[in-house]
N, C-alpha and C positions, 0 to 999 in steps of 0.2 A: 502494500499499500502505498501513496505520497505522502512524504513527511505532510501535517497540519502546517497553515500555515495561517495568518491573521487573516487571510481572507477563507477560510474555510468556516462554511457552514456548519456543518457536522460530522465526527468523523467515528466511524465502527471502529475499534482496536481488539483484534483477537476476541470478537463475542462470542460464547457461546451459551445457550438455556438450556436447559435441563429440567425435564415435566416427568418426574418422578423415573423411569427406568430408560425413558423417550429422550433420546437428543436431538432439541429442536432444531438449533443453530449449532456449528460449530467451529471457530475459529472464524468469525466472520471477521473482513474489515472491509472497510470501503470508504469515502468520505464525498462529501460535495462539497462546492468551492461557492460562490457568492458568483450571480449571474450564468449557473449552470444548472442546467436540466440534468438531472441522473433517473433512467430507468429503472424499479428492482423489478426482478420478473421470472420464473420459474413453472416447471411446471404448476398439479395441485398436489400439498401437500410437500411443498421445497424448498417451505418454511418464511413467504414473504411477510404474511400474516403477523407471525412471529415480530421479524424485523422491523415491521413497522410498529408494535404497541412496545416495543422495546424502546425503537426513536420515540414514540408519544409519551414514553416511560410509562405504560400501563403493565410492563413485563421486566422487572430488575434482572439481569445477565448473570449467571452462575457463574460466569469468570468474565474477565478482560471491562473494558469500560465505550462507556457513548459518552463523547466531549462535545462540544457546542464552543467553539475556539472566540467566533465570534463576538461570544455573548459572555465568555469567556466561564462556560458554567460547565457542571459535568455531572449526570445521572439525577437527571430533573423527572419532578415528579407531574403526573396531569396538571397542575394546578398552578405549577412554576411556567410553564411553557410561556404563555401569551405575555405576561412580564416581559421574559427574557429572549422576546422578537421572533417567537419561533410558535404560527401557528398551525391548524393543523382543519382538514377537510375529510370527515369518515365516509364510508360507504354509503351511500344515500344522500339525504341531503341534510335530515336534520332538524329541519327548522321546527320553530314556534307554531303551529298549528291557529291559534286563537290570537298571535300576531301580526301585525301587517308587516310585509315586507322592509318598509322604510324602519320598524319598529327591532324588528329580527335581524337586522343592519345595527341597529345601535348597538344592539346587544354585543355585541364582538368588538364593543370600545368599551366594556364597563371595569375593564382597570384602571382607566385614568383614575389621577385625583382629581380630587374635587367634584365628586359627584361621578355617574355613570346611565345606565338607563335607566333606572329612578331615579336621579339627582333630583330634579324637581318635584317629588312630593314633599320634598323642608320645604320651599320656598325661600329657601334664602336669596341673595342677591347673585353670589357665589353660584350656588347650584342651579340655579336658569341659569346663567352665563353658561353653565360647563354643561347644560341639556341641550342649550342652544347651538352650543359649538359642536357638539358632538352629531347632532342633528342633520347641520351643516355640512360637516366632512361625513357624515353617513350617505348624504345627497348628492357628497361631490363622485365616494367611489361609484352609485350608482349610475353616474352619468359617464366614469371612467369608464364601465362595463357597459353600457349601452343600454340599459337596461330599468333608467330609469321612469321610465313613465308608467312603471307594473308600484312603483312605490307606496300606494294608499291600499295597495290590491294585498287578500290575503293567500299565503301559500300556495290553496286548495283551488284558487281560482287561478293561477299560469301556470304555463308549461311546465314539465318536469325540466326541461332543457333550462328553461329562464330558472327557474326553482334552486337547478345546481348553480350559476352563475351568482344566484344570491347567498349560496354558501359561501363560495370564493370571498365573492365581499365584504361579508361579517368578517371570516378569516383576515383579510387585509387590514380591519380595521384597529389590528395592534401594531400597524406597519410593522410588518415583520421581516428578518433579514435569513428566515428558512422559512419554505410553505410546503408542508407533507403534504400529500393530495394520494389515498387511497381508490383506488380502480375509477378515477374520475370518467371513463370512458361507459360505464355502468350504465344501462337504458337506455343511451339516447342513439336516438336514426344516423344517417349517413349526412343530410348535415349540421344537426346538431354536431358530431365527431371534428367535424372539421372548423366550426364555430368555435367550438373548445378550444382545440388543438390550438388556434393562432392568438385567443385569449393566454391561453400557459404560456407561450412564444413572448408574448409581451412582458410576462411576469420578470425574465432574467435579469430586466435591466436596472433591476433594483432589489434580488433577491436571489437565493438558490431553491433550484424548486427537487422537489425527491417524490417522484410518485411508483407505487406501486400498481403493477399492471396485469392482463392475460393478452387483452387484445393488439397481435404484432403488429398490426397493419396501424392504428394509431399511436404505438409508440414509438416507430422505428425511424420515421419523419420527423417525427417532435426533438426525440432527444438529442444530448450532445454524447451522453455516454449510456452504457449500458451493464449493468450490473444483474448475473444470471445465477440464480441459486437452483439445487437441485438435492435434496434430503439432508439439508439445511449446510449443505458448504457451496462456498463461489466458484462455480469451474468456470469461468469465465468474466471478463469484464475489458471492456475495450469502446470502442469508436460502432456505432451499430450496424454498418456493414460488413464487418471484419467479426464482431462475435454471429452474426447471420454464419457465417460461413465455418464458424467453429464445428468440429463436431463432434466435441463431446453436447453442444449443444444443438446441433441437429435431432443426434439421440434421444437427446432426453428433452426435449421440449419441443423442438417445429416436426420432427417426427423424421424420417432415414430415408422415405421418400421427398423429399423438400429439398 
């Protein structure tokens, strides 16, 4: 693995995870730098979800470590991620069904001082200003993603692909240096996939992106680098076209006839 630098957003360092007698990850090492999109792929049972959960702090490594050099942190818990400049989206959209799109995005800014999503209930001048600023920033993020028109609507009233963008907008409210995406292509059709891929590429200018995905057609043109897991081990890492031709990857993931 390349040595961590000040631009490294996340680094796995010989990470192993054991669940009882099952080894889900074995000495996994890779990193994601600021301005880089890295795809973590592999067949079912390869360890992708475990690795993502380790990155998010849901699972603690049995050995090794996960560090976040940009934020000078390591071994973060899920509740510490946003305050350390790390945002995540999980499979699906995870929006609050009875809150508007705007309110959902505002919820992503609740880590801010002097208030948050519920700042206005105290009606102090500072809280009112904080809520107004939060609302303005949420609208700006929705504008950036070209979905401001749905701000007053409920999640159930918008297309699934748009709801996925709302979940990204909420994640961006903590101004992350690293964005963790779990199966971003799931549930999207062809046009939505192209649109979502373009959105992800626009994010690299201000952050690193690590995405776990199984849709190879979606991943290949999108990422700068691929890390391939099989049975909990890294079997290949590098540029997408190099990985595509790797015999171990062809056998384990793409199929021997491809």
